[in-house]
Every structure is written in structure tokens, then in C-alpha cells.
C-alpha positions, 0 to 999 in steps of 0.5 A: 831034618834033612838038607833039603827040608827048606826046598819049595818043591811046589815052586820047583815044579812050577818053575820047571813047567815054565822052562818046559813051556819056554817061558823061562830059560835055564842059565838066565838071571831070572832062572838063578833068582828062581832057584834062590827063591826055591832054596832060600825063600823070597825074603833072601832076595836083594831089591834088584833080584826082587825086581827080576823075580817080579817081572820074569818069574812071578808074572809068568807064574801068575799068568800060567796059573790063571790059564790053568784055572780057565782050562780046568773050568773049560774041561769041567764043563762038558758042553 
């Protein structure tokens, strides 16, 4: 096993998408919490960190996922 076997690469990509879309900013507490979840899992968060995760990372991720699902439906319907 390598040093990065525990990294959640799918979440890493999703977080980078939030950054690219201006929904999350590098250097903020929310970004730090997101990086911790990527590398150590959500169970590694303290209760304060979990509140930051829920409000500033999880909620935008869920909204983005819903928007992507709607766009896929629109794109799959030619009319």
C-alpha cells in the first residue's frame, strides 16, 4: 500500500470543481476541512470542523451535484 491509498480522489476532484467555480476558496477554514476529509475521512473531524464541513463544503457539493444531474437530463433530451 502506498502513502496515498487512503486519499478520496473523487472528493478531491469535486472540491477542485468547487474551487474552479468560485464556491470554495483555497486558504479558508472550509478548504482546510475539505482537505482533511479528503486525506483522513469525515470521521477525523471535530464537531466544530464538522459544522464547517456541513455548511461550507457538503451543502455546496450537494447543490452542485443536483445541478449536474438536472443538466444531464436536459442534455439527454433533444427536444
